[in-house]
C-alpha positions as CSV (number, residue, x, y, z in Angstrom):
1,M,-15.4,-2.2,109.5
2,V,-18.6,-1.0,111.0
3,R,-22.1,-2.3,110.3
4,S,-23.0,0.5,107.8
5,E,-19.8,-0.2,105.8
6,L,-20.6,-3.9,105.7
7,V,-24.2,-3.1,104.4
8,Q,-22.7,-0.8,101.8
9,R,-20.2,-3.3,100.6
10,I,-22.8,-6.1,100.3
11,A,-25.1,-3.7,98.4
12,D,-22.3,-2.6,96.1
13,D,-21.5,-6.3,95.3
14,N,-25.1,-7.1,94.7
15,P,-26.6,-4.3,92.6
16,H,-29.9,-6.2,92.2
17,L,-30.5,-5.6,96.0
18,L,-31.5,-2.3,97.5
19,R,-29.4,-1.1,100.4
20,R,-32.4,-1.2,102.7
21,D,-33.0,-4.8,101.8
22,V,-29.4,-5.7,102.5
23,E,-29.8,-4.0,105.9
24,R,-32.9,-6.0,106.6
25,I,-31.2,-9.2,105.7
26,L,-28.2,-8.5,107.9
27,N,-30.6,-7.6,110.8
28,V,-32.4,-10.9,110.4
29,V,-29.1,-12.9,110.3
30,L,-27.7,-11.1,113.4
31,A,-31.0,-11.4,115.3
32,E,-31.1,-15.2,114.6
33,I,-27.5,-15.6,115.8
34,I,-28.4,-13.6,119.0
35,E,-31.7,-15.6,119.6
36,T,-29.9,-18.9,119.1
37,L,-27.2,-18.0,121.6
38,A,-29.8,-16.7,124.0
39,R,-31.4,-20.2,124.0
40,G,-28.0,-21.7,124.7
41,G,-27.4,-22.9,121.2
42,R,-24.4,-22.8,118.9
43,V,-24.1,-21.1,115.5
44,E,-21.5,-22.3,113.1
45,L,-20.6,-20.4,109.9
46,R,-18.4,-22.8,107.9
47,G,-15.2,-21.2,106.9
48,F,-15.6,-18.4,109.3
49,G,-16.1,-19.7,112.9
50,A,-18.5,-20.7,115.6
51,F,-20.4,-18.8,118.2
52,S,-21.4,-20.4,121.5
53,V,-22.2,-19.5,125.0
54,S,-20.0,-20.2,128.0
55,R,-21.2,-20.2,131.6
56,R,-19.2,-18.6,134.4
57,D,-20.1,-20.0,137.8
58,P,-21.0,-17.6,140.7
59,R,-18.0,-16.9,142.9
60,S,-16.7,-14.7,145.6
61,G,-14.6,-11.7,144.6
62,R,-13.1,-8.6,146.1
63,N,-13.8,-5.0,145.5
64,P,-10.4,-3.8,144.1
65,K,-10.8,-0.4,145.8
66,T,-11.8,-1.4,149.3
67,G,-10.8,-5.0,149.4
68,A,-14.3,-5.9,150.7
69,P,-15.6,-9.3,149.6
70,V,-18.4,-9.2,147.1
71,Q,-20.6,-12.0,145.6
72,V,-20.2,-12.2,141.8
73,D,-23.3,-13.7,140.1
74,E,-23.4,-16.4,137.5
75,A,-22.7,-15.0,134.0
76,H,-23.3,-16.3,130.4
77,L,-20.7,-15.0,128.0
78,P,-20.6,-15.2,124.2
79,K,-17.6,-17.1,122.7
80,F,-16.2,-17.1,119.2
81,R,-13.9,-19.7,117.8
82,A,-12.4,-18.9,114.5
83,S,-12.3,-21.6,111.8
84,K,-9.0,-23.1,110.6
85,K,-9.5,-21.3,107.3
86,L,-9.9,-17.9,109.0
87,V,-6.9,-18.4,111.2
88,A,-4.8,-19.5,108.2
89,R,-5.9,-16.4,106.3
90,L,-5.0,-14.1,109.2
91,N,-1.6,-15.7,109.4
92,G,-0.7,-15.1,105.8
93,A,-2.2,-18.0,103.8
94,A,-3.9,-16.9,100.7
95,A,-7.3,-18.4,101.3
96,D,-10.2,-18.2,98.8
97,I,-13.2,-17.8,101.0
98,S,-15.7,-18.9,98.3
99,D,-14.4,-22.4,97.7
100,G,-12.3,-23.2,100.8
101,Q,-9.0,-23.8,99.0
102,T,-5.8,-22.0,99.7
103,A,-3.4,-20.9,97.0
104,E,-1.0,-23.7,97.9
105,S,-3.7,-26.5,97.6
106,Q,-4.8,-25.2,94.2
107,H,-1.3,-25.7,92.7
108,G,-0.2,-28.9,94.2
């Protein structure tokens, strides 16, 4: 799924919202996630997962073509950790995203 498909699906599920409003909302949400990560924060979306930033220390490396040593700078990389609910859903459990219960827990 690409961004435009996500916007269209949300707009289709919420006919009281205009497509351009859905796009603005999505832009604000994504911008807030990016800004929080840029400040070194963590963003948790319950039932989906958590975004965080990991730091990679500076190190010495090698140019694979020439074998010459090169200095690799410090890097900050985004990380995503899926929630248990998302992992269960991907592995075949019938999870209801809206209430957090799996089909098995609803019947027993």
